[in-house]
N, C-alpha and C positions, 0 to 999 in steps of 0.2 A: 412316374415317381409320386410318393405318399407325401402331401402335403401336411405341414405341422399345425397343430391345432391353434397355435398363436396365429398364423398366417391367417386360417380360416377366420378367425375371430376379428383379425385386423380388417379384412376384406368385407367382413359384414356388417363393421360399425360404418366404413366409408359408403357401402352399398345405401345403409339406412341414411346417412347424412345427404348423399345425393338425391335419394328419392324424397327426402324430405324437402329439401332446396326445391327440386321441381315441381312437387305437389303445391308449395306456396306459390310459385310463380302462376302455375296453369290455374290454380282455384281463384287468382286474384282477377276481378274484373278490368282492371286496366294496370300495367305494369308500369310502377313508378320508382324514382330514385332510390325509395326507401326499400322497395324488393330489389334492387340492383346490391343495395348494401347487405340485406340478408344471403343475396349469392356470393357476395364476396367473402362474408363470414362462413359459409359452408366451404367455398373451395380452400380457404386457408387453412380449415381443420383437415380437410382431405389432403394437402400438400404436405402437412406437417407430420401426419401419418405415413406417408410416401417416403419421408426420410429428408426432404426439404430442409435447409437449415432455418429455423424459426424466426430468428431477426430478419433476415433478408427477404424472405416469403412475406412477411408482415409488410417490409418496407414496399417489394415489389408490387403486392397486390392494391395496397393504399396509393401508389402512384398511377397505376393503370386507372382504378375506377375513378380517382380524383378527375384525371385526364378527361375521362368520360362524362363526369357531372358537370364539367366547365367547358362542355361542348369543345372537346378535344384544343383548349387553350394550353399551350405548354409553358406559357410564363405564369400565368396565374397557378396552375399546379406547382410549378418548382416553388414560388413564392411561398405557398401554403406547407409545403414541405420542409422548406429552410426554418420558417416560424415554429413548426412543431419539433424539429429536430432541436433550435435552440432552446426553445423552452423546458425541454429533457435536460440540455446540456447545463443549464444555469439552475438546475436544482441541487443545493448544495447539501440536502441529506443523503444523496448518492454518495457522497465523499466517504462516508462511514464505511461503505460496503469494501473497499480494498484493504482500509485498515483491520476491520474484523477477519477478513479472510487472511491477511497476513499474520495476524495473531493465531489463528486457528493453524494454519500450515507450520509455523515455528513450533507450537506445542508437540503437534504430530510428528515431524521430521526430528524433533530431539528426543523423541521415544521415552518421553514422561509418563506415559499411560501405563508401560509395562509395569514398574513397580508399582504404580497406583491399584492394577488389577490383582497383583498378588498380595499385596498388603490387605485389600477388601475381601479377597475371598478367605484369607486365614482369621480375618477379623470375624467373619460370617460364617465360620465353618461349621458350627453347629445349628446353623438355620436350616430348615428344610429347603432343597434345592438351593444351597449355597453358593455354587458355582453360577448358577443363572441370575440369581438374585445379584451376585458381584457384579456380574455382566451386565447388567441394567444400570444397577448405580454407576458404575464406570462409564457407560454410555451416556447416561443423563449429565455427569458431570466433564465428559469429553465434549459432548453435545454443547454444553453451556459455554465451552472455551472456544468452541470452532464454529458450530452452527453448519458444517458441511457435511452433509448426510454421506456423500461417498467415502470421505475420508474416514469416517466414523464405522461403517460398516465394512472396510476393507481392512482397516488395522484391527478391528475386535476379530474379525474372521481369522486373521493369521495368529491371533493371541489367544483367544477364548475357546473358539471351535476346538481345536485340537485337545486342549485341556479338558472340555467336558466330553469329548468322545473318547478320551483315555479312561475317565473316571466313570463311563457307562452310560451317559445320558443318552435318550434317545435324540436321533438327529432332527426330528421336527421340533423338539423341544429347544434344543440347541440353536438351530436356524432363526425359530420364531422370536426367542431372546435377542438375539443378535441384530436381526432385521428391525424389530420393534423398537428396541433401544436405540439404534442409529438413526431412526427417524424422530426421535425427540429433538433434534436440532432445529427441525422445522418449527417447532412451536416455542421452546424454552428461550428466551433472551440470552444474548444478543443474536437475533434472528436476521438472516437476510430476509426472508420472506415479509416479515413484518416491516421492514424497511421498505421494500416494494411496495405493499399494500398501503402504508402510510402514504407513501409519494403519490401513489394513484389515486386514492380516496381521500387525499386532503386532511388525513387524520394525524395526531402527534404521534410521532413514532415512542416519545418518552412515555405516553399514557399507554400506547399498546404494549411496551415493554412491562409496566407495572400492572398492565392488566392480564397479561400472558404468564406471570410468574406464578399464581398458584392453580392455574388450569394446567400448566406443564407439571407442578408436583404432583398434582391429582392424577394426571394419566400416569407417570411414573409407579405412582404409589398403588393404581389399580393393576398393573404389569407384576409388580412386587407380589401383590397378594393372589394374584392368579397363579403364578408359579409356585408359591408356597402352598396353596390347597392343592395344585395337581400333585406337587410331590408328596403330599400327605396322601390323597387319595390314590395316586399311580406311583408308587415309590421306585418301581423299574424305570418310569420315565426320567427320574432324576435321583439316583442314589446317595445316600450319604457317604460323605467323603471318609476314606479310612483314616486308622490311627496314623498311619506313615504319611498319610498326605496333610494331616493337620500338624504333624509335628513342626515344632520350631527348635532352632539350635541355638544355644546361647552361646555369647562370646566366650573366649577363654578366661579372661579376667572376671567376668561375672561368674562364671562355674567355679573359679578358685576361690570364692567368699568363704566356703563352700555354698554353692546354690543349685536348688533341683528346679527343673521347668514348674512344677507346681507349686515351689513356695512362696508364702504371701511376700512381697517385694519389700513393702514400706518397713516393715518390722526386721525383716533379715538386714535392709541396708542400713536402718539405725542402730541395730546391733553391731554391725562392721564398724560405723563411724564413731561408735564406743570405744572401739579397738579391740574387741573381745575375738573376732574371726577375720582380721583383715591383714594378718602378717606377711602374706606374697602378694596383696593387693594394694596399689598404691592409693592413697587418700584422695587424688585427684579425681579416680575413676569412680569413687564411692559419692562424691561430691556431685559428680556430673550425673550420674544416675538418680540423684536425691532431687537434683534440679529438674529433672524431666518428670519425676513423680509429683513435683509441686505444681507444675503449670498448670493442670486442669483446675485445680483449685483457685489459683491466681487468676484465670480467665473468668471462673464465676464469680470471684468478690468483684474483680472489674467490671462484670455486667451488672452486677445487682446494687452496689451502691450508687453508680451514676445515674442508673435507671431509678432509684428510689428517690433519689432527689429530684429527678424530673418530674415524677408522676405525684408526688407530694407536695412540692412548692407552687404556692399561689403566684401567679408574677403579680409584680407591683403594678398598680394602676396611677396612671400619669394624674396626678391632681391639678387644678387650675385655681388659682385665687381671684374669686368673683366676688367683684364689689357691688353694694347696691348703688343702683343709678342716682348720682347727686350726693353722694357720700363724702368723695373725695372733696376737700377742701371746705367743709362745710365745719360749722362750729358744732362743740361737742353735743349739744342737746338739739339739735336741727335733724332732719330727717326729711325724705322726700325729694322731689325736683326742686332745684334753685332756681330762684329768680334769674333771670339777665341782668347783666350790669346795667347801671341807670344811663351812662354814657356808652355811646358807641354798640349798645344793644340791638335788639330787635325792634323795630319802628312799627307803629299801629299802621294798619293797611288802610288805604283810601276810604274815606266814607262811602263814595260812590263806585261801583263795580269790585269794592273789596270782597274778602272772605264773607261768605253767608253763615247764618246760624247752622249747625247741623240739625238734621231733622230729629223732630221731638224735644228741642230745647226751647224751654220758655225766656222770653223776652228778659233779659238782666240777670239770666240764672248761670250755673256754671254747665260745664257739658254733663250731658246726660248721663245717668250712670249705665253701665251695661246690664243685661238682665241678670237677675240674681245677685246683684252687688249690694253690700250694705254702705249707708253713707256714714263715714267717719266722722266722728266728734272732734271738734277744735281741740287741739294740743293732745290727742292721741297719737303716741309715737307710732310711726312707721304706717298709719293708716292710709296715706297715699303712696307709701313707698313700695318698692320692689319687696318681696318677702326676703328677709334675712336667710343665706345658703346655709344648709346645715355645716356646724361646726365651722362655719366663716372659713371655708375651702381648706380644712385641716388646719393650717397654722398660717401665720402672718406672712412667712416668705412663701408658701405655696409649694412647700416641700412634699415629695410623694410619698404615699403609704409604706411603711415596711411590710416585704413581703410576707404572707402567712402560709401556713400549711393547710394541708386536706388529707383526709386519708386515702391511701393506696386504692385503686380501683381493683376491682376482683379479678380481671384478667392478669394484673400483674402478680398477683398472690397466688395464681395458677402456674404461670410460667416459673415463678420463684420455686413453686413447689417441686415442678417436674425438673428443672433444671438441678434443684439441690438434692432429689432422690437420686438422680442419674450421676452426679458427682460422688455422692456418698456410696453408692453401688461400685462406682469406679476404684474408689480405696478399698472398699470391702472385699472385693474380688480379685484386687491385682495381683496376679502371680507373674513370674519372671517371663513366662511364655508371652503373657498379655502384655507386658511392658516392652518385649521386644517388638510385637506388633505395631504397638502404640509409636515407638520409634520409626516404626517403617512409616506408619500414617503422617509423623512429623514430616518425614523426608519427602512424601509423595502427595497426600492429600491435601494436608493445610496450606502449602504453597500455592497450588493452584486454587484452591478455594479463596485464598486471600486475593490473587489477582481477578478471580470472577467478581467478588464481592466488592472489589474496589471499582471495577469498570460499572457494574449494574447499580451499587449504591449511588456512584457520583451521577449515574443518568437519573436514577429514580427521584432521588432528593433534591435534583437540580442544581449540583455540585458543577456540571459540566454538561454541554450538547452530546449528543450521540456520536458526533464527529470527533470532539476533542476526547470523549471518554475512549473511542475507537483508537486513538493515536495513543492515549496513555497504556491502553490494554496491548498494543503491538510492541510498544517499550518495553512493558511488563514481560510479553513473552521472550522478548531477547534477551531481557536479564535473567530470566528462569534456564534459558539454554547455556548461558555463559555460566550460570551457578551450578549445574549439572555436569559442565565440562563436555557438552554436546554440540556447542556452536562451532561448526567447521565451516569453510567455504562451501563444500558442496550442500551442506543443510541450508545454508543462506541462499546460494542460488538457485537451488530447486525452490525454496520458499517462494524466492521474488518472481521466478518463472511462473509458479502455477497460480500466485495471487495475480498476476498477470492475466494471463491467461483468464481465469474465472472471473475477475472483474470486467474484462473486455467483452466477454460473453453477456453478462448479466447488462453493462451500459449500452452494448448494441442492442440488445433485446428490450431495452426501456425506450430506446430511439425509434426502434421499429414500431413498438406499441403506441408511442406518440402519434408517427406518421398514418398508422392505421385507423386509431381512435378519430383523428381529425378528419379522414376520408369517411369513415363511417357515419360520423355526426352530419357531414358535409351533404351525405346521401340521404340521411333522414331515417338511417335504419334504426336509430333509437328510438324514433317517434313511433315508430311501426311496432315495435316490442312494448313500449310503454303503453299504446294503445289496446293491442291485444291481452297482455296483463290485466288492465284495468278492467277490460271488457268482461272478464272472468268474474268480476265481484268477490276476489277472494278476501277473508278475513285476515287479519296480522299473522294470526297461527298457521293458515294454510298458506299463506306466501312464504313465510319461514320455512315451512317443510318442503315446499317446491323447490324453492332456491337451493336448501342443503341438499336435497336428493338430486338435483341438475348438477350440482358441484361434485357430488360422489361419483356420480357416473361418468362426468368428464374426467374424473382422475383414474377411469381405466385406460383409455387412450392417449390422455395427454400429461405433461409433467406440470407441478404445480407453477413454475414460472411463466409457463404458456396460458396458463388458466388466470392467473392472475393479471397478466397484462393484455390479454384478449376479453375475458369476460368480467372481470370487475367492473370496468368501466361501463357495461350494459347494466350491471345490478345497483351498482351505485345510486344511480339517478331515481331509481325505483323506491329507495329506503325511505325518502320523506314522505311518498304517498301513504305508506303504511306506519309510519312513527317508528321506525326501527333505528337505533342508535347505531352509526357506523362503526363506532368503537366495538360496541358488543357484537355485531355482523363480523368484523374482523377476526375476533377471537373464535368466531364459530367455524369461520371459513379456515383459520390457521390448524384448528383440530381437525376438519374436515380434510384439508388438502394432505394430510399425512396418507391417506388413503391412495394418493396417487403413487406412493412408493410401497404400497402394502397390497395392493390391489392386484392379484393374477388377470390375465397374463402378462400383463405391460408395466410389472412391479420392478423398477429400477433398482432397488434395495437386494432383490433376489439376485438380480445379474451381478451387482457386484459381490455378493457373498460366492456365488457359484465360481466367480473367476478367481477366487483364492483358497475355495474348500477343495478336500481329495476328490479324487475321480468318483470314487462310489457315490457320492453324495448328488443325488438328482436334483433338477428343478421341480420335481413334484413333491419331492420329500420337503423342498424349502417352501414351496406355496402351502402345502398341508399345515406347516408350523405357523406360518403367518396368518392363517384365517381366523383362529380364535383371538389373537392381538388385536386384529382389524374389528372384530364384534366388540371389543372393549374400547376401541375408539368410537365406536358408535353410543356405547353407553355413556362414554364421557360427554360426548355431545349432549345427548339428552338430559343427563345431570346439569350441565353448563345452563341448558336452556331452560331448565325447570328452579334453578338458583342461580339466576344471574348475577349476584352477588360473589359467587367464586370468583368471578373476572372483575367484575367493577367495584369492590369494595376499597381495593390498595388505591386505584386511581382516584375514587371520590374522597377518601381520606387524605390522600397526598395534594391533590389539586382543586380542593374545593374550599 
């Protein structure tokens, strides 16, 4: 029987891992507990590749090797296991995982993405590769709402793949757009990976979310640019939509105005409002359409005016009424320090053993002047007094200054010009067809975006913890399902079941990781790796390249969850030696670990898509389509390393 290439690849990796572990043991002059730790690490990787459950493999290996390290003392072994498990259970950051997962499954099971994809592909009908671009944008939005790669790839495989194949798109282009877009949930917040990394590395999840925002947008933008370029270079891969596929049907009342698809909507609606052409159309319908038309303008004004006040207003500085020392209670003409009262005041010190003259003072003279001070003339006001504060503390009552104004910064004018131009173009080219598409977006895109912005905004701006924001997001997903009349007992029960299943897997994995890490540290495996890495005398750049290459290679045989819980505790202690920010390292890892779902032959997103694709779509075609997007991921990692501000600017702006 001929063995598949995937099996040969897996067996080759296992042979390399076992050979490397054996070479490390045989080449050591003496086998220590640290070498046993490396052996444990090798056996865990091989066991996971053979298909053993990751969480229980970690726990089992950890207990066996801890028992060996404690000289077969069962009591001490169990004590360490209990402490490691309790430490994981007491981590309240993990509470956010089931809540975010529940929000994602509610949004998925309520089937809110179907309307979103349809409205986006109509809105982008004239963009080259419009269906693939709409697929990527939908995946990015859906990934932000769910963060579950399997759910996004499966749903978009059912929704977008048939549409792209019917439109004549090539199978590799279609498969690559779906699999790459589905993996964006690993990076774009709210991401379960970032929660696990933050809990493992001791990094703030809030700052990780803020840092991952722009790299996620950058990666999605690079995907879109690639699709548009390839659609222009190779039109056969992504042909433009036909006129029939771009056609938008008008509602009967709108068509009765009379209105054509290409008519300028604002002018025709204003004419209908004046009563010239609305004999058969209720005035309420015309007013509703006009109300929809003015929404972008109102939103622009609602953003422009408050932001103008915020950037041009100088906050009032609190002023303090500073009085000169000794001024209170003095006569109008007196200044300087007041004499103590004659009775009950300070007494002269004893003649013997009392205070001595300060150094440099002459007998019978006053205190010596400090260097550079001029001697004041008698009767000169304020000569020995503290200088008067400017403007006597603003006023006698110490009232604060009135807030002033300042010119608006350049970035505000740039944003104002871009948004203003977009709003003007919207009204200039607003036909009835585009108005219908805008209505579809209002019903699909904007509610989901409001939910996402409310959740992420409350986290990033410090209004709520990730757990509280996750609870708010789960409740918002519930309300959206109710509003769209998609919430049934089947949807609710499936969402609860899948949430419990996913959360149990992640939490057991974290407990297993804690037990494994405790055993690995007890054996001294971390020290062996640190000594080996430091003995290579690597620079910071060389260490970063080596670590990212190792993570990239680990993404072939292992999933990102296994890489985070097994190998991040090994890399994190090394960051301090090379001066690497754990937050920045986490962003690079999050970008890199998407290769765990896009790297053949163990690319999980390919198998998710193959499970729902037509029979004639082969795995090799899916792998072929994924390769360019994996190259784009490598480019994104390089860009983030060369310009760290892409990921660090927002956390530094908000939290410093």
